[in-house]
C-alpha positions as CSV (number, residue, x, y, z in Angstrom):
1,M,-141.4,-29.4,52.1
2,K,-144.4,-31.1,50.1
3,K,-145.1,-34.4,50.3
4,K,-145.0,-36.3,47.0
5,A,-148.0,-37.5,45.4
6,N,-148.9,-41.1,46.4
7,K,-149.7,-42.0,42.7
8,T,-150.7,-45.3,41.4
9,R,-148.9,-46.5,38.6
10,A,-150.6,-49.1,36.3
11,S,-148.1,-51.5,35.0
12,G,-148.3,-53.9,32.1
13,N,-149.2,-56.9,34.4
14,G,-152.1,-54.9,36.0
15,K,-150.3,-54.4,39.4
16,G,-151.6,-51.3,41.1
17,A,-154.9,-51.2,38.9
18,A,-158.0,-51.1,40.7
19,R,-159.9,-54.5,41.3
20,K,-163.8,-55.2,40.9
21,G,-165.3,-53.9,44.1
22,E,-162.4,-51.7,45.1
23,K,-162.6,-48.1,45.3
24,T,-160.6,-45.4,43.6
25,R,-158.7,-42.6,45.6
26,A,-161.9,-40.5,44.8
27,G,-163.8,-43.0,46.7
28,K,-166.0,-44.0,43.4
29,P,-166.2,-47.7,42.3
30,A,-163.9,-48.6,39.7
31,P,-165.4,-48.9,36.4
32,A,-166.4,-52.4,35.3
33,S,-164.2,-52.2,32.0
34,R,-161.2,-51.2,34.0
35,S,-161.5,-54.2,36.2
36,L,-159.4,-55.9,33.5
37,G,-157.0,-53.5,33.2
38,L,-157.5,-53.1,29.6
39,K,-156.5,-50.4,27.5
40,S,-157.3,-49.0,24.0
41,S,-155.0,-47.5,21.2
42,R,-157.7,-45.2,20.1
43,A,-159.1,-42.4,22.0
44,G,-162.5,-42.7,23.4
45,K,-162.4,-46.6,22.8
46,T,-162.9,-48.9,25.9
47,V,-161.8,-52.7,25.0
48,K,-163.5,-55.4,26.8
49,R,-161.7,-58.3,25.1
50,S,-158.3,-60.0,25.6
51,S,-155.9,-57.9,23.7
52,A,-152.0,-57.8,23.2
53,A,-152.4,-54.2,24.7
54,G,-154.2,-55.5,27.8
55,P,-152.6,-56.5,31.3
56,K,-150.7,-59.9,30.7
57,A,-151.1,-61.4,34.0
58,E,-155.0,-60.8,34.2
59,Q,-155.5,-62.3,30.6
60,K,-153.6,-65.1,31.5
61,R,-155.2,-66.0,34.8
62,A,-158.6,-65.6,33.1
63,A,-157.6,-68.1,30.2
64,E,-156.4,-70.6,32.8
65,E,-159.7,-70.3,34.8
66,R,-161.8,-70.7,31.8
67,E,-159.6,-74.0,31.0
68,Q,-159.9,-75.3,34.4
69,K,-163.9,-74.8,34.4
70,G,-164.1,-76.2,31.0
71,V,-165.7,-73.2,29.6
72,Q,-165.5,-73.0,25.6
73,H,-163.5,-70.3,24.3
74,T,-165.3,-67.3,23.2
75,A,-163.9,-65.6,20.0
76,H,-164.2,-61.9,19.0
77,E,-166.2,-62.9,15.8
78,G,-168.1,-59.5,16.7
79,S,-165.0,-57.4,15.4
80,R,-165.2,-56.4,11.9
81,F,-161.6,-57.8,11.5
82,L,-162.8,-61.3,12.1
83,R,-165.6,-61.5,9.6
84,G,-163.3,-63.2,6.9
85,Q,-163.7,-66.8,5.7
86,R,-162.3,-69.1,8.5
87,I,-159.2,-71.0,7.7
88,D,-160.7,-74.6,7.5
89,P,-159.3,-75.7,3.9
90,R,-160.4,-78.9,2.4
91,R,-158.1,-81.8,2.7
92,I,-156.2,-82.6,-0.8
93,D,-156.7,-85.9,-1.9
94,G,-156.0,-85.9,-5.5
95,T,-159.5,-85.6,-6.8
96,E,-160.0,-82.0,-6.6
97,T,-160.4,-79.7,-9.6
98,V,-158.3,-76.5,-10.2
99,T,-161.4,-74.5,-9.1
100,E,-161.9,-76.7,-5.9
101,L,-158.1,-76.3,-5.2
102,I,-158.0,-72.6,-5.6
103,D,-161.3,-72.1,-3.6
104,G,-160.7,-74.5,-0.9
105,T,-156.8,-74.4,-0.3
106,F,-155.5,-70.9,-1.4
107,L,-156.4,-69.0,1.7
108,A,-153.5,-66.9,2.7
109,Y,-150.5,-64.9,1.3
110,N,-150.3,-64.9,-2.5
111,A,-152.2,-67.9,-3.0
112,A,-155.2,-65.9,-1.5
113,R,-154.2,-63.0,-4.0
114,L,-154.3,-65.7,-6.8
115,R,-157.9,-66.7,-5.7
116,E,-158.9,-63.1,-5.5
117,A,-157.5,-62.5,-8.8
118,C,-159.5,-65.5,-10.0
119,H,-162.8,-64.3,-8.5
120,L,-162.3,-60.8,-9.8
121,F,-161.4,-61.9,-13.3
122,T,-164.5,-64.4,-13.6
123,Q,-167.0,-62.7,-11.2
124,K,-166.8,-59.2,-12.5
125,M,-164.2,-58.8,-15.3
126,L,-166.0,-61.2,-17.7
127,D,-169.5,-59.7,-17.3
128,P,-170.8,-59.0,-20.8
129,D,-170.4,-55.2,-20.7
130,V,-166.5,-55.3,-19.6
131,T,-164.1,-54.8,-22.4
132,V,-160.8,-56.5,-21.2
133,G,-157.4,-55.4,-22.2
134,M,-154.3,-57.7,-21.5
135,T,-150.5,-56.9,-21.3
136,L,-147.6,-59.3,-21.8
137,T,-144.2,-58.6,-20.4
138,G,-141.6,-61.4,-19.9
139,A,-140.6,-64.4,-21.7
140,L,-144.1,-65.9,-21.7
141,T,-144.5,-67.2,-25.2
142,P,-141.2,-69.0,-25.3
143,A,-142.3,-70.9,-22.6
144,G,-145.4,-72.0,-24.4
145,L,-148.0,-69.9,-22.5
146,G,-149.3,-68.6,-26.1
147,M,-150.6,-71.8,-26.9
148,A,-151.2,-73.0,-23.2
149,T,-153.3,-69.9,-21.9
150,L,-153.3,-66.9,-24.3
151,I,-154.8,-68.8,-27.2
152,P,-157.6,-70.1,-25.1
153,L,-158.4,-66.8,-23.6
154,I,-158.6,-65.3,-27.0
155,E,-160.9,-67.8,-28.5
156,A,-163.2,-67.8,-25.3
157,G,-163.7,-64.1,-25.9
158,F,-162.1,-63.3,-22.4
159,V,-159.4,-61.1,-23.8
160,D,-160.5,-58.4,-26.3
161,W,-157.3,-56.6,-27.1
162,I,-153.6,-57.0,-26.1
163,I,-150.3,-54.8,-25.7
164,S,-147.3,-57.0,-25.8
165,T,-143.5,-56.7,-25.8
166,G,-142.2,-57.4,-29.5
167,A,-140.0,-60.1,-28.2
168,N,-143.2,-62.0,-26.9
169,L,-144.6,-61.9,-30.6
170,Y,-141.3,-62.6,-32.3
171,H,-140.7,-65.7,-30.1
172,D,-144.4,-66.6,-30.4
173,T,-143.8,-66.9,-34.2
174,H,-141.3,-69.7,-34.1
175,F,-144.1,-71.9,-32.9
176,G,-146.2,-70.9,-35.9
177,L,-143.4,-71.7,-38.3
178,G,-143.0,-75.1,-37.0
179,L,-139.7,-74.2,-35.3
180,A,-138.8,-76.2,-32.0
181,M,-137.9,-74.7,-28.4
182,H,-136.8,-77.2,-25.9
183,R,-136.5,-77.6,-22.0
184,G,-132.9,-77.4,-20.7
185,N,-130.9,-76.9,-17.8
186,A,-130.1,-73.2,-16.7
187,Q,-126.8,-74.4,-15.2
188,E,-125.0,-75.2,-18.5
189,S,-122.1,-73.4,-19.6
190,D,-123.3,-70.5,-21.9
191,V,-119.9,-70.5,-23.5
192,V,-120.6,-74.3,-24.6
193,L,-123.9,-73.3,-25.6
194,R,-122.6,-70.6,-28.0
195,E,-120.0,-72.9,-29.5
196,E,-122.7,-75.5,-30.0
197,G,-124.9,-72.8,-31.7
198,V,-127.6,-73.1,-29.0
199,V,-129.3,-69.9,-27.6
200,R,-130.8,-69.9,-23.9
201,I,-133.7,-68.0,-22.2
202,Y,-133.0,-69.3,-18.6
203,D,-134.2,-72.9,-19.1
204,I,-135.6,-73.0,-22.6
205,F,-133.1,-73.9,-25.4
206,F,-133.4,-73.6,-28.9
207,D,-131.1,-73.6,-32.0
208,Y,-129.8,-70.3,-33.3
209,D,-131.0,-71.3,-36.8
210,V,-134.6,-70.6,-35.2
211,L,-133.7,-66.7,-35.0
212,L,-132.4,-66.9,-38.7
213,S,-135.2,-68.7,-40.0
214,T,-137.5,-66.3,-38.1
215,D,-135.9,-63.3,-39.2
216,A,-136.0,-64.5,-42.8
217,F,-139.8,-65.2,-42.6
218,F,-140.3,-61.6,-41.4
219,R,-138.4,-59.7,-43.9
220,K,-139.9,-61.8,-46.7
221,I,-143.7,-60.7,-45.6
222,I,-142.7,-57.3,-44.9
223,Q,-141.5,-56.6,-48.3
224,G,-144.9,-57.3,-49.7
225,P,-147.2,-54.5,-51.0
226,E,-149.7,-54.3,-48.3
227,F,-146.8,-53.4,-45.7
228,Q,-145.6,-50.5,-47.7
229,R,-147.2,-47.5,-45.8
230,P,-147.3,-46.0,-42.4
231,M,-149.3,-48.3,-39.8
232,S,-150.4,-48.8,-36.1
233,S,-148.5,-51.7,-34.6
234,A,-152.0,-53.5,-34.6
235,E,-152.4,-53.3,-38.4
236,F,-148.8,-54.7,-38.7
237,H,-149.4,-57.5,-36.4
238,N,-152.8,-58.4,-38.0
239,L,-150.9,-58.9,-41.4
240,C,-148.1,-60.8,-39.9
241,G,-150.8,-62.9,-38.3
242,K,-152.5,-63.6,-41.5
243,Y,-149.0,-64.8,-42.9
244,V,-148.5,-67.1,-39.8
245,R,-151.7,-68.5,-40.1
246,E,-151.0,-69.5,-43.7
247,R,-147.8,-70.9,-42.9
248,E,-149.5,-73.1,-40.2
249,K,-152.0,-74.5,-42.4
250,A,-149.4,-75.3,-44.9
251,L,-147.4,-77.1,-42.1
252,G,-150.6,-78.8,-40.9
253,I,-149.5,-78.0,-37.3
254,G,-152.9,-76.7,-35.8
255,Q,-153.4,-73.3,-34.0
256,K,-149.9,-72.6,-32.5
257,S,-149.3,-68.9,-32.8
258,L,-150.9,-66.3,-30.7
259,L,-150.6,-63.8,-33.8
260,S,-152.4,-66.3,-35.9
261,A,-155.2,-66.7,-33.1
262,A,-155.5,-62.9,-32.8
263,Y,-155.9,-62.3,-36.4
264,A,-158.6,-64.8,-36.8
265,A,-160.4,-63.6,-33.8
266,G,-160.1,-59.9,-34.6
267,V,-158.1,-59.2,-31.6
268,P,-156.0,-56.0,-32.0
269,I,-152.2,-56.6,-30.8
270,Y,-150.0,-53.6,-30.0
271,T,-146.8,-53.3,-28.8
272,S,-145.5,-50.3,-26.9
273,S,-142.0,-50.2,-28.2
274,P,-141.9,-51.3,-31.9
275,G,-138.2,-51.0,-32.4
276,D,-137.2,-53.0,-29.3
277,S,-137.4,-56.5,-30.6
278,S,-136.2,-58.4,-33.6
279,I,-139.3,-57.8,-35.4
280,G,-138.6,-54.1,-35.4
281,M,-135.0,-54.8,-36.2
282,N,-135.9,-56.4,-39.3
283,V,-138.5,-53.5,-40.2
284,A,-135.5,-51.1,-39.5
285,A,-133.2,-53.3,-41.8
286,L,-135.4,-53.2,-44.5
287,A,-135.7,-49.1,-44.3
288,L,-132.2,-49.2,-45.3
289,D,-133.1,-50.9,-48.7
290,G,-135.9,-48.4,-49.3
291,S,-139.1,-50.1,-47.6
292,R,-141.8,-47.8,-46.7
293,C,-143.0,-50.1,-43.9
294,V,-143.3,-47.4,-40.8
295,I,-144.9,-48.6,-37.4
296,D,-146.6,-45.1,-36.3
297,P,-146.6,-44.8,-32.6
298,N,-149.0,-41.8,-32.9
299,A,-151.6,-44.2,-34.4
300,D,-150.9,-46.7,-31.4
301,V,-151.5,-43.9,-28.6
302,N,-154.8,-42.8,-30.2
303,E,-156.0,-46.4,-31.3
304,T,-155.6,-47.8,-27.8
305,A,-157.0,-44.8,-26.2
306,S,-160.1,-45.1,-28.4
307,I,-160.7,-48.6,-27.6
308,V,-161.1,-47.7,-23.7
309,L,-163.4,-44.7,-24.9
310,G,-165.5,-46.6,-26.7
311,A,-165.8,-49.2,-23.8
312,K,-166.9,-46.6,-21.4
313,Q,-169.1,-44.2,-23.6
314,G,-171.2,-47.2,-24.9
315,G,-172.4,-47.9,-21.5
316,G,-169.9,-50.3,-20.5
317,R,-166.6,-50.8,-18.5
318,S,-163.1,-51.4,-18.8
319,G,-160.8,-53.9,-17.3
320,V,-157.1,-54.6,-17.4
321,L,-155.4,-57.9,-17.0
322,I,-151.6,-57.1,-16.6
323,A,-148.9,-60.1,-16.9
324,G,-145.6,-58.6,-15.6
325,G,-145.2,-54.9,-15.9
326,G,-142.9,-52.7,-18.0
327,S,-143.8,-50.7,-21.0
328,P,-146.7,-52.4,-21.9
329,K,-148.5,-51.9,-18.4
330,N,-147.9,-48.3,-18.9
331,F,-149.0,-48.2,-22.4
332,M,-152.2,-49.7,-21.5
333,L,-152.8,-47.7,-18.0
334,Q,-152.1,-44.2,-20.1
335,T,-154.8,-44.8,-22.1
336,E,-157.0,-42.9,-19.3
337,P,-154.4,-40.0,-19.0
338,Q,-154.4,-39.7,-22.8
339,I,-158.4,-39.3,-22.9
340,Q,-158.5,-37.1,-19.8
341,E,-155.7,-35.1,-19.3
342,V,-154.4,-34.8,-22.8
343,L,-157.7,-34.6,-24.9
344,G,-159.7,-33.2,-22.3
345,I,-162.4,-35.6,-22.5
346,D,-164.2,-36.4,-19.0
347,E,-163.8,-39.9,-17.9
348,K,-162.7,-41.5,-14.6
349,G,-160.3,-44.4,-15.3
350,H,-160.5,-48.1,-15.8
351,D,-163.0,-49.9,-13.6
352,F,-161.0,-53.4,-13.0
353,F,-157.2,-53.8,-12.3
354,L,-155.7,-57.3,-12.2
355,Q,-151.8,-57.5,-12.0
356,I,-149.5,-60.6,-11.8
357,T,-146.0,-59.4,-11.0
358,D,-142.9,-60.1,-8.9
359,A,-141.9,-56.6,-9.2
360,R,-141.6,-54.5,-5.6
361,P,-143.8,-51.2,-5.5
362,D,-140.8,-49.5,-3.2
363,T,-138.1,-49.1,-5.8
364,G,-140.2,-46.5,-7.9
365,G,-140.6,-48.5,-11.2
366,L,-143.8,-48.7,-13.0
367,S,-143.8,-52.6,-12.9
368,G,-144.5,-52.5,-9.2
369,A,-146.5,-49.4,-8.9
370,T,-149.9,-50.3,-7.1
371,P,-153.4,-49.4,-8.5
372,A,-153.9,-47.0,-5.5
373,E,-151.0,-45.0,-6.9
374,A,-152.4,-45.2,-10.4
375,V,-155.5,-43.6,-9.2
376,S,-153.7,-40.2,-8.4
377,W,-152.7,-40.2,-12.3
378,G,-156.4,-40.7,-13.4
379,K,-155.5,-44.3,-14.7
380,I,-157.9,-46.3,-12.3
381,D,-161.4,-44.9,-11.3
382,P,-161.0,-44.3,-7.5
383,D,-164.5,-45.6,-6.8
384,R,-163.6,-48.9,-8.2
385,L,-160.3,-49.6,-6.1
386,P,-161.7,-52.4,-4.4
387,D,-162.1,-54.0,-7.5
388,A,-158.1,-54.1,-7.9
389,V,-155.9,-57.1,-7.2
390,V,-152.1,-57.6,-7.3
391,C,-151.0,-61.1,-7.2
392,Y,-147.0,-61.1,-6.5
393,L,-146.4,-64.4,-8.4
394,D,-144.6,-65.5,-11.4
395,S,-146.9,-65.4,-14.3
396,T,-145.9,-68.8,-15.7
397,V,-147.4,-70.1,-12.6
398,A,-150.6,-68.0,-12.3
399,L,-151.5,-67.8,-15.8
400,P,-152.4,-71.4,-16.3
401,L,-154.2,-71.4,-13.0
402,L,-156.2,-68.4,-13.9
403,T,-157.0,-69.5,-17.4
404,S,-158.2,-73.0,-16.1
405,Y,-160.2,-71.4,-13.5
406,A,-162.0,-69.0,-15.9
407,L,-162.8,-71.6,-18.6
408,A,-164.2,-73.9,-16.0
409,V,-166.6,-71.4,-14.2
410,R,-167.5,-69.0,-17.2
411,K,-169.1,-69.8,-20.3
412,K,-167.5,-68.3,-23.6
413,R,-168.3,-64.7,-24.5
414,P,-168.8,-63.5,-28.0
415,L,-165.6,-62.1,-30.0
416,R,-165.9,-58.3,-29.8
417,R,-163.9,-58.2,-32.9
418,L,-162.4,-54.7,-32.1
419,Y,-159.7,-54.7,-34.8
420,D,-162.6,-54.8,-37.2
421,R,-164.1,-51.8,-35.4
422,R,-160.9,-49.5,-35.1
423,R,-162.2,-46.9,-37.7
424,E,-165.6,-46.7,-36.0
425,L,-163.7,-46.2,-32.3
426,M,-161.4,-43.7,-33.9
427,D,-164.2,-41.6,-35.3
428,L,-165.6,-41.5,-31.7
429,L,-162.4,-40.4,-30.3
430,R,-162.2,-37.5,-32.7
431,S,-165.7,-36.5,-32.2
432,E,-165.3,-36.5,-28.3
433,Y,-162.1,-34.6,-28.8
434,A,-163.7,-31.8,-30.9
435,R,-166.5,-31.5,-28.4
436,A,-164.2,-31.2,-25.7
437,G,-162.7,-27.8,-27.4
438,D,-159.9,-26.9,-29.4
439,P,-156.6,-26.4,-27.6
440,V,-154.8,-22.8,-27.3
441,K,-153.2,-22.0,-30.1
442,A,-149.5,-20.8,-29.7
443,E,-150.1,-17.2,-31.3
444,E,-152.9,-16.8,-29.0
445,S,-150.8,-17.6,-25.8
446,D,-149.2,-14.8,-23.7
447,A,-146.3,-16.8,-22.9
448,K,-143.8,-17.8,-25.8
449,L,-142.9,-21.0,-23.9
450,P,-145.7,-23.2,-21.6
451,M,-144.9,-22.4,-18.1
452,H,-146.0,-24.8,-15.4
453,R,-147.1,-23.3,-11.9
């Protein structure tokens, strides 16, 4: 009968492990690094510092001995994981500026992501050679963010072009027409509000007549001769902005409307779903009366791609600032697949990605899709993935802070006036598309239907 081998089993508390000066069963001295009984989770690595993976009793005893001897704690600053800024915030006393507050106290979690967003935006995206595109999703303009943040960003040259939901542009127009939006209580009865003729966007209240008056304004201007043709949504919004600006001047209310400010600064504004708003609904209604105003989505796809191509081909870079997600986010990011995949033009993707969102990435929706996922589609340059920040925060909180931070630390940039350069940029797109080669004609193909393998 064979005798059982007398094996020494190392337990979590270090019992049975060879101590310093002891010998192993082979008669050899125990390695110094094993004297603490520490182990490594990575093959070939010997850990010589305290770790949750090490023997608890030995580590506890060593810490108590250091404390009794008055030995100063030795941190593991040599680890690459401990090279980040030490958590040692400034004491908030009420005298700090927004930049001091963000840099000095936004040190962890989504506060830290917002600080990183501020740094990415101001230290890289606002460099002279970067063309910045911005997307707007969610009810931002009804909350006053058009006046508070978007107009200052445009006038400072910090935003060069925009893709927005139609709803944001429709509600923005209320302010340009001198119509009032009010703070309210989100707990009020919506049945009572309807009876009172009050419309609610969560805790924003306004008179139902605000909608009727804004609809009447759009129907009046869209019937003008300059609107009677197919056009991109940027052309459409530029014309609308001209009339909103005239109304602002007539009312003497100053700069209130994002559409008006974009018109003055030559910032093109596109919408990814022209029919998905009250503006588009009024365009459709007038079509029943014979209006020839048509917003051409093909023009939008190509014009937005030409802006990005122009930024990259001219030796510059492209950055995207995404407030929210949804269709505008995709319309902004699809510019690169349009250039590369569809038109066959060699490119690598956007250089900078900054998103403010409350959407989760694990539901499969585009709103929560991460910049790493966008790399696989060719939307983001993989070499620039470190220059990507996702801040999981409400845009109504993040945008005012980001705007204040940027205006405090960066000087204004010259306006690019990309709206005025649309023809030039489209000529570039056409020439690069022609250089890429003509697509195979259907009659020259062996297959009657395209087949994907």
